[in-house]
C-alpha positions in Angstrom: -75.0 -13.4 163.1 -73.8 -14.7 166.9 -74.7 -17.8 168.3 -76.7 -15.9 170.8 -78.5 -14.1 168.8 -79.6 -17.4 166.8 -80.8 -18.4 169.9 -83.1 -15.2 170.8 -84.2 -15.4 166.9 -84.7 -18.8 166.5 -87.3 -19.1 169.1 -89.5 -15.9 168.7 -88.7 -12.2 167.9 -85.1 -11.7 167.9 -83.7 -8.6 170.0 -81.5 -6.0 168.0 -83.9 -5.3 165.0 -84.2 -1.5 164.7 -88.4 -1.0 164.0 -87.9 2.0 161.9 -85.4 5.3 161.7 -86.0 9.0 162.4 -83.7 11.0 161.3 -80.5 8.6 160.5 -80.6 8.2 157.2 -77.9 8.7 154.9 -76.7 12.4 154.8 -77.7 14.5 151.6 -75.5 16.7 150.5 -78.6 18.9 149.1 -77.8 21.2 145.7 -75.2 21.1 143.7 -72.8 19.0 146.1 -71.9 19.7 149.6 -69.4 22.7 148.9 -69.7 23.5 146.1 -66.9 23.9 143.4 -63.4 23.6 144.3 -64.5 23.2 148.2 -65.7 20.9 150.7 -68.2 21.1 153.6 -66.8 22.4 156.9 -65.3 18.5 158.3 -66.3 17.4 161.7 -63.3 17.1 163.8 -61.8 13.7 165.9 -61.5 14.7 169.4 -58.2 12.6 169.7 -56.9 13.2 166.0 -53.5 11.7 166.3 -54.7 8.6 168.5 -57.2 8.1 166.0 -54.9 8.5 162.9 -52.3 6.1 164.5 -54.8 3.6 165.3 -56.6 4.1 161.6 -52.8 3.4 160.4 -52.5 0.1 162.3 -55.4 -1.3 160.0 -52.9 -0.3 157.2 -50.0 -2.1 158.3 -50.7 -6.0 157.0 -50.6 -4.1 153.7 -47.5 -2.1 154.3 -46.1 -3.9 150.9 -48.6 -2.9 148.8 -48.8 0.4 150.4 -45.2 0.5 149.6 -45.5 -0.6 146.0 -48.8 2.0 145.5 -45.9 4.8 146.6 -43.4 3.9 144.1 -46.1 3.5 141.1 -47.3 7.2 142.0 -44.3 8.5 141.9 -43.2 7.4 138.5 -46.4 8.1 137.2 -46.2 11.7 138.6 -42.3 11.7 137.8 -43.4 10.3 133.8 -46.4 12.8 133.8 -44.3 16.0 135.3 -41.3 15.4 132.3 -44.0 15.5 129.7 -44.3 19.4 129.6 -40.0 19.8 129.4 -40.0 16.8 126.6 -43.1 19.0 124.9 -41.1 22.2 125.2 -37.9 20.3 122.9 -40.3 20.0 120.5 -41.6 22.9 120.2 -37.9 24.2 120.3 -36.6 22.8 117.6 -39.6 23.7 115.6 -38.6 27.0 116.3 -35.3 26.8 115.8 -35.8 25.6 112.4 -38.3 28.1 111.2 -36.4 31.3 112.3 -33.1 29.3 110.8 -35.4 29.3 106.9 -36.5 33.0 107.9 -33.4 34.5 108.2 -31.6 32.8 105.1 -29.2 30.7 107.2 -27.3 28.0 104.7 -28.7 24.4 104.9 -31.3 25.2 107.8 -34.4 23.4 108.0 -37.0 21.9 110.5 -35.9 18.1 111.9 -39.0 16.9 111.9 -37.2 13.6 112.2 -36.1 14.9 116.0 -39.5 16.7 116.5 -40.8 12.9 115.6 -38.6 11.2 117.8 -39.5 13.6 120.6 -43.1 13.4 119.9 -42.4 9.2 120.3 -40.7 10.1 123.5 -43.7 12.1 124.9 -46.1 9.6 124.1 -44.2 7.0 125.9 -44.2 9.1 129.1 -47.7 9.9 128.7 -48.3 5.7 128.2 -46.1 4.9 130.9 -47.9 7.5 133.4 -51.3 6.1 132.8 -50.0 2.6 133.2 -48.4 3.4 136.6 -51.2 5.1 137.6 -53.5 2.4 136.6 -51.6 0.1 139.2 -51.5 2.3 141.9 -55.2 2.7 141.8 -55.6 -1.7 141.5 -53.5 -1.6 144.3 -54.7 0.6 146.3 -58.4 -0.4 145.7 -56.7 -3.9 147.2 -55.6 -2.1 149.8 -58.8 -0.2 151.0 -61.2 -3.0 150.6 -59.2 -5.2 152.6 -58.4 -2.4 155.4 -62.3 -1.8 155.1 -63.0 -5.5 155.5 -61.0 -5.4 158.6 -62.6 -3.0 159.8 -66.1 -4.0 159.5 -65.8 -7.1 160.5 -64.3 -6.3 163.7 -66.9 -4.0 164.4 -69.8 -7.2 163.1 -67.8 -9.2 166.1 -67.9 -6.4 168.6 -71.7 -5.5 168.4 -72.3 -9.3 168.5 -70.5 -9.1 172.1 -72.1 -5.7 173.4 -75.0 -6.2 176.0 -78.0 -5.1 175.7 -77.8 -1.7 177.5 -75.7 -0.2 174.8 -78.4 -0.1 172.2 -80.7 0.6 174.7 -78.7 3.6 175.8 -78.9 4.9 171.8 -81.0 5.2 168.9 -80.9 2.5 166.2 -79.8 4.9 163.5 -77.2 5.8 165.5 -75.5 3.0 165.7 -76.6 2.2 162.3 -75.0 5.4 160.9 -71.3 4.5 162.7 -71.3 1.1 161.2 -72.6 2.2 157.7 -72.1 6.2 157.0 -68.8 6.4 159.3 -67.4 2.7 157.7 -68.3 4.2 154.1 -66.1 7.4 154.7 -63.2 5.5 155.8 -63.6 3.1 152.9 -63.8 6.7 150.2 -60.9 8.1 151.9 -58.4 5.0 151.4 -60.3 4.9 147.8 -59.4 7.9 146.4 -58.3 10.9 148.9 -55.3 8.9 150.1 -53.8 8.1 146.4 -54.7 11.5 145.3 -52.8 13.8 148.2 -49.9 11.1 147.7 -50.1 12.4 144.0 -50.8 15.9 144.6 -48.1 16.3 147.3 -45.6 14.8 144.9 -46.6 16.8 141.8 -46.8 20.2 143.7 -42.6 18.8 144.7 -41.8 17.9 140.9 -43.4 20.9 139.9 -41.8 23.5 141.9 -38.3 21.6 140.7 -39.2 21.8 137.2 -39.7 25.6 137.2 -36.7 26.1 139.3 -34.9 24.2 136.9 -36.1 26.4 133.8 -36.2 29.7 135.6 -35.9 31.1 139.4 -37.2 34.5 138.4 -40.5 33.0 136.4 -40.7 30.6 139.4 -40.9 33.6 141.9 -42.8 35.5 139.6 -45.5 32.3 139.6 -45.2 31.5 143.1 -46.0 35.0 144.3 -49.5 34.7 142.6 -50.0 31.9 145.4 -51.3 34.1 148.7 -52.9 35.9 146.6 -55.2 33.0 145.7 -55.2 31.9 149.3 -56.3 35.4 150.4 -59.2 35.3 148.2 -60.2 31.8 148.1 -60.0 31.9 152.4 -62.6 35.2 152.2 -64.9 34.1 149.8 -64.9 30.3 152.2 -65.8 31.9 155.2 -69.3 33.6 153.9 -69.9 30.3 152.2 -69.1 27.9 154.4 -72.0 29.4 156.9 -74.4 29.3 154.3 -73.4 25.5 153.9 -74.0 24.8 157.4 -77.2 26.7 157.3 -78.1 24.9 154.4 -77.4 21.2 155.7 -79.5 22.3 158.9 -82.5 23.1 156.8 -82.3 20.2 154.9 -82.3 18.2 157.9 -85.5 19.6 159.1 -86.5 19.5 155.9 -86.1 15.7 156.0 -87.5 15.3 159.0 -90.5 17.1 158.6 -91.5 14.9 155.4 -90.8 12.1 157.1 -92.6 13.4 160.2 -95.5 14.1 158.0 -95.5 10.6 155.7 -95.5 8.5 158.8 -98.4 10.2 161.1 -100.4 10.8 157.5 -103.8 9.2 158.9 -103.4 11.2 162.3 -102.8 14.5 160.2 -106.0 13.9 157.7 -108.2 12.7 161.0 -107.4 16.3 162.5 -107.3 18.0 159.4 -103.8 19.5 159.9 -103.2 19.7 155.9 -102.5 23.0 155.6 -101.0 23.4 158.8 -98.3 20.9 157.6 -98.0 22.2 153.8 -97.6 25.8 156.0 -94.0 24.5 157.8 -93.0 22.6 154.7 -93.2 25.8 152.5 -91.4 27.8 155.2 -88.7 25.3 155.7 -88.2 25.2 152.0 -88.2 28.5 151.5 -85.0 29.1 154.0 -83.9 26.1 152.5 -84.4 27.6 148.6 -82.3 31.2 150.1 -79.5 29.0 152.2 -78.9 27.1 149.0 -79.2 29.9 146.9 -76.2 31.8 148.7 -73.8 29.1 149.1 -74.3 27.9 145.6 -73.6 31.8 144.3 -70.8 32.7 146.7 -68.7 29.5 146.4 -69.1 30.1 142.6 -67.3 32.9 142.8 -64.4 31.1 144.1 -63.4 29.5 140.6 -63.3 32.9 138.7 -61.3 34.5 141.4 -59.1 31.8 141.4 -59.2 32.0 137.0 -58.4 35.5 137.3 -55.5 35.5 139.4 -54.2 32.8 137.7 -54.6 34.1 134.1 -52.4 37.7 135.4 -49.6 35.1 136.7 -50.2 33.4 133.1 -50.1 36.7 131.8 -46.6 38.3 134.0 -45.0 34.6 133.2 -45.6 34.9 129.4 -44.0 39.0 129.4 -41.4 37.8 131.1 -40.6 34.7 129.4 -40.5 36.7 126.1 -38.0 39.1 127.4 -36.1 36.6 128.6 -36.2 34.5 125.3 -35.0 37.9 123.1 -32.0 38.1 125.7 -31.3 34.2 125.2 -31.5 33.1 128.5 -33.8 30.8 128.0 -35.5 29.0 125.2 -39.0 29.4 123.8 -39.8 25.9 124.5 -38.7 26.4 128.0 -41.1 29.2 128.2 -44.2 27.0 127.0 -43.1 24.2 129.1 -42.9 26.6 132.1 -46.6 27.9 131.4 -47.9 24.3 131.1 -46.2 24.1 134.8 -47.7 27.0 136.1 -50.9 25.6 135.2 -50.5 22.9 136.9 -48.9 24.5 139.8 -52.9 25.7 141.2 -54.6 22.3 140.9 -52.7 20.2 143.2 -52.5 22.6 146.0 -56.4 22.9 145.9 -56.7 19.4 146.2 -54.1 19.0 149.2 -56.2 21.4 150.9 -59.8 19.8 150.0 -58.0 16.4 151.0 -56.9 17.7 154.8 -60.8 18.7 154.8 -61.6 15.5 153.9 -59.2 13.7 156.0 -59.7 15.7 158.9 -64.0 14.1 158.8 -62.5 11.0 158.2 -60.3 10.4 161.0 -63.6 11.7 163.1 -65.3 8.8 161.2 -62.5 6.5 162.8 -63.2 8.1 165.9 -67.0 7.2 165.8 -66.2 3.7 164.7 -63.2 3.2 167.5 -65.9 4.0 170.4 -67.7 1.2 169.3 -65.0 -1.2 169.4 -63.9 0.2 173.1 -67.1 -0.1 174.4 -67.4 -2.9 177.2 -68.6 -5.9 176.1 -70.6 -8.8 177.7 -69.3 -10.7 180.5 -67.6 -13.6 179.0 -68.9 -17.0 178.2 -67.9 -19.8 180.9 -64.8 -21.5 179.9 -66.5 -25.0 181.0 -70.1 -23.9 179.8 -72.8 -26.1 181.1 -75.3 -27.4 178.8 -79.0 -28.8 179.7 -79.4 -31.4 176.8 -83.4 -32.1 177.6 -84.6 -29.1 179.8 -87.5 -29.5 181.7 -88.1 -25.8 182.7 -87.6 -25.1 186.5 -86.5 -21.8 187.5 -85.5 -20.2 190.3 -84.8 -16.6 191.4 -82.0 -16.8 194.3 -81.7 -13.3 196.2 -81.6 -11.9 193.2 -80.2 -8.1 192.9 -80.3 -5.9 189.7 -80.8 -2.2 188.5 -79.8 -0.7 185.4 -78.0 1.9 187.5 -75.9 -0.1 189.9 -76.6 2.8 192.1 -80.3 2.5 191.9 -81.1 -0.7 192.8 -84.2 -1.9 190.8 -84.8 -5.3 191.9 -83.6 -6.2 195.7 -83.3 -10.0 197.0 -85.9 -11.4 194.5 -86.8 -14.7 195.9 -89.3 -17.0 193.1 -89.1 -20.5 192.4 -91.1 -21.8 189.6 -91.7 -25.4 188.9 -91.9 -27.5 185.3 -94.9 -26.7 183.2 -96.4 -24.0 185.8 -97.8 -21.1 184.3 -96.5 -18.1 185.8 -98.1 -14.7 185.3 -96.3 -11.5 186.3 -98.9 -8.7 186.7 -98.1 -5.0 187.9 -98.4 -1.6 187.0 -95.8 0.3 184.3 -91.9 0.4 185.3 -93.1 -2.2 188.0 -89.9 -4.7 186.6 -91.8 -7.3 184.6 -90.0 -6.8 181.3 -86.7 -6.6 183.2 -87.6 -9.8 184.9 -87.6 -11.4 181.1 -84.3 -9.2 180.7 -82.5 -11.3 183.7 -83.7 -14.5 182.7 -82.8 -14.3 179.1 -79.4 -12.9 180.1 -79.5 -9.7 178.0 -78.9 -8.5 181.5 -76.9 -9.9 184.2 -78.1 -9.9 187.7 -75.8 -7.6 189.8 -76.0 -10.6 193.2 -77.7 -13.4 193.8 -78.5 -16.3 191.2 -81.2 -17.7 188.6 -81.2 -21.5 187.7 -82.9 -23.2 185.1 -83.4 -26.9 186.5 -80.6 -26.1 189.3 -77.8 -24.6 186.9 -76.8 -20.7 187.3 -77.8 -19.6 183.6 -74.1 -17.7 184.5 -72.2 -20.9 183.8 -73.9 -21.8 180.1 -74.3 -20.0 176.7 -75.8 -17.5 176.0 -77.0 -19.3 172.8 -77.8 -22.4 174.6 -79.9 -20.7 177.1 -81.9 -18.7 174.6 -82.6 -21.7 172.5 -84.1 -23.2 175.3 -86.7 -20.2 175.0 -89.9 -19.4 173.1 -91.0 -15.3 173.0 -94.0 -13.7 171.8 -94.1 -10.0 171.9 -96.4 -6.9 171.8 -94.5 -5.8 169.1 -93.9 -7.7 166.5 -91.6 -8.6 164.4 -91.0 -10.1 160.8 -88.6 -9.5 157.9 -88.9 -9.1 154.4 -89.9 -12.3 152.9 -92.2 -15.2 152.6 -94.8 -16.0 155.2 -93.4 -19.5 155.2 -89.8 -18.4 155.9 -91.2 -16.0 158.4 -92.8 -19.1 160.4 -89.8 -21.1 159.5 -87.0 -18.8 161.2 -88.6 -20.6 164.2 -86.5 -23.8 164.0 -83.9 -24.4 161.1 -84.7 -26.7 159.0 -88.5 -27.0 159.8 -90.2 -28.7 157.0 -93.3 -27.6 155.3 -95.6 -29.6 157.1 -94.1 -28.3 160.2 -95.5 -24.9 159.2 -98.5 -25.6 158.2 -99.1 -27.4 161.4 -97.4 -24.4 163.6 -99.7 -22.0 161.8 -102.8 -24.0 161.8 -102.4 -24.6 165.7 -101.9 -20.9 165.8 -105.2 -20.2 164.1 -103.5 -18.5 161.4 -103.8 -20.9 158.4 -106.9 -19.8 157.2 -106.2 -16.1 156.6 -102.9 -17.3 155.3 -104.9 -19.5 152.2 -107.1 -16.3 151.7 -104.2 -14.4 150.4 -103.4 -14.4 146.5 -100.1 -16.4 147.0 -100.8 -18.3 150.2 -97.6 -19.2 152.0 -95.5 -17.8 149.1 -96.9 -14.1 150.1 -93.9 -11.6 150.3 -94.4 -9.6 153.5 -92.9 -5.8 153.0 -90.0 -4.5 154.8 -92.5 -2.9 157.6 -95.1 -6.3 156.6 -97.3 -3.6 156.2 -99.6 -5.5 153.6 -101.3 -7.3 156.8 -103.3 -6.3 159.7 -101.5 -6.2 163.0 -104.0 -9.2 164.7 -102.1 -11.2 161.2 -98.8 -10.1 162.4 -99.9 -11.1 165.7 -100.6 -15.0 164.7 -97.2 -15.2 162.8 -95.4 -14.9 165.7 -97.5 -16.9 168.0 -97.3 -19.9 165.3 -93.1 -18.9 164.8 -93.3 -19.5 168.7 -95.2 -22.9 168.0 -93.0 -24.0 165.7 -89.8 -23.2 167.6 -91.3 -25.8 170.5 -89.4 -24.6 173.2 -89.0 -25.7 176.9 -90.2 -22.3 177.9 -93.0 -20.0 177.0 -92.2 -16.3 177.5 -95.4 -14.6 176.5 -95.7 -10.6 176.9 -99.5 -9.6 175.9 -99.1 -11.9 173.0 -103.0 -11.7 172.0 -103.0 -7.5 173.0 -103.6 -7.0 168.9 -106.3 -9.4 168.0 -109.9 -9.5 168.1 -111.7 -11.3 170.9 -113.0 -14.2 169.1 -109.4 -15.2 168.1 -108.0 -14.3 171.8 -110.6 -17.1 172.7 -109.0 -19.5 169.7 -105.2 -18.7 170.2 -105.5 -18.5 174.1 -107.2 -22.7 173.5 -103.5 -22.9 171.3 -101.7 -21.4 174.1 -103.1 -23.4 176.6 -102.3 -26.7 174.3 -98.9 -25.1 173.6 -98.3 -24.5 177.3 -98.9 -28.0 179.0 -95.4 -29.4 180.3 -94.0 -26.2 179.7 -93.1 -23.7 182.1 -94.7 -20.6 180.8 -94.0 -16.7 181.6 -97.1 -14.5 180.8 -96.9 -10.3 181.1 -100.5 -9.4 181.3 -101.9 -6.1 181.9 -105.8 -7.2 180.9 -106.0 -9.7 184.0 -108.9 -11.4 183.3 -106.8 -13.1 180.7 -104.4 -14.8 183.5 -107.0 -16.6 186.1 -105.9 -19.6 185.5 -102.4 -19.2 185.9 -100.5 -21.1 189.1 -98.7 -18.4 190.2 -99.5 -14.8 189.9 -96.6 -12.6 190.6 -97.3 -8.8 191.3 -94.8 -6.2 191.3 -93.8 -3.2 192.0 -91.2 -0.6 192.0 -89.3 -4.2 191.2 -90.1 -6.4 194.0 -92.6 -9.1 194.0 -95.0 -7.5 196.8 -97.8 -10.5 196.4 -98.0 -13.8 195.1 -100.3 -16.7 194.8 -103.0 -17.9 193.2 -106.2 -15.5 191.2 -109.1 -16.7 194.3 -105.9 -16.2 196.9 -104.8 -12.6 195.5 -108.6 -11.5 195.6 -108.7 -13.3 199.0 -106.0 -11.0 200.4 -107.9 -7.5 199.5 -104.6 -6.1 198.5 -102.9 -4.7 195.7 -103.4 -7.2 193.2 -107.8 -7.1 194.1 -107.5 -3.5 193.3 -105.6 -3.4 190.6 -107.9 -6.4 189.4 -111.1 -4.8 190.4 -110.1 -1.1 188.6 -110.7 -2.8 185.3 -114.4 -3.0 186.2 -114.4 0.3 187.5 -116.3 3.2 185.5 -114.2 6.1 186.1 -113.9 10.1 184.4 -110.5 11.6 182.9 -109.0 13.4 185.9 -105.6 15.1 185.2 -102.5 13.2 187.3 -102.1 15.1 190.3 -98.6 17.6 190.0 
């Protein structure tokens, strides 16, 4: 975690924790795997395949010596594996010649069992050496793959800590998580498994062709002629099955989305009596998924029988031609046996290579998505000589501040605000007025376009973000609690907090009583969504966390909106005590809660249009007065004007 994240998190609610994901979880291949036997799903293609591949290779360069060793091990393992059928053929030839000699009554003819035994021992040695080199190859490649992905993950993690908040605001949490987890895992799996398999497959193809040509060019030609027939058959079947796999994945995505949506909105569905509609929608999607999945698996399942049929045709032709050549004395019977084994080995690495080529396309596309993160524009660099406020007072000033999320359309123009230590500043205004934007600028989640914001006379742009954010305590309307004990969640406010300080903060936030009524008290484990306590209780814990942080400046964004009226009064007392001597920024929608503020800023369209105390603003009978009085007006539901 970066220093600036620690600063934000230590004082209240940290930015960047995804509240929940929809439709961005791990991709499920569905029944039977993603592509059926002997094939894979259509690969997502990279926009710049060559450029991305070169960039990915740069991550492998520090491990070039290990990769060279992997290549040597792969060559050795493949060579020993390819030599084995030839050696086995020699044993068969010796056995055949000995038996034929005895049958023909040749004097002194006998089976050379000693010679056969030596050949068998050589064969065993070849298999052992092949396995040994294969093991070393996998061991070395596992180290290279994990170190490479470690470097990639480290760079991505460091980059995420340097990205501005606008990057995360513009993208869903699921999209970012998918790139950081799914795409990086895809790269890891390819480096770990597919890369070594590709090397071995290519070497096997070359080696097998060489050995087949050595035995008989004529039989090699017959074996190779069956290959185009296999390719044509597989291509025709694959075209039909790929459409169904694409349809299957689309239907699976719809089904996952529907199920997640229905479980998330379970209470609403029950309240409006839409269970039958939900089940009907599920059945419709499930039926379409079944049809697509059945067709995809059936069509792709035809591939293996077709390949076996064509392979058997080649096997018969090779056996017939080989038998003729043996009778003519052109080759030995052991060579025919070895050739048949080579012919069997020939098609498998070709199929593997085709599949791996598809996987590599998908991997490069994943790498491109990861590199897009690494190429994103970073936050404004920290000052080379940052200024530090050892004992911040809390004097805040906005001097001619200008800002816009889109530089072409400024939201705030020439804002000037002066806040003294200990003052409570309330920020009010309609939705979209710029209240939260003001807080984002104050904490440097966004950088000002022009002008300056100062704390105790120091420009916040000249301070480290972590140091700046450590001066703030935040309590937001959307609570954030992590999976852990209640004690740990409160103690998150300040590192090294003692048990007594945690309990004191909980008492000040009026949370101690309800915590002690829980079965495990402060040791109660909150689940991932903290759904085992009420929304109001969650808010009390976040307030206790902010109290424990003991910040110089407080930011309260509708901090009491989720609690009942009686608790709100109690929290308001605790807040008033907490805010003594501290500068406080309070974003409020219920204007009755900020009548005692020292200064109220009324915002609209990014500008402060009115400012003053509650009484002063009411006396002006302007925008604030209309906003305040509207709370007590009985109105009817009227549609918004179009």
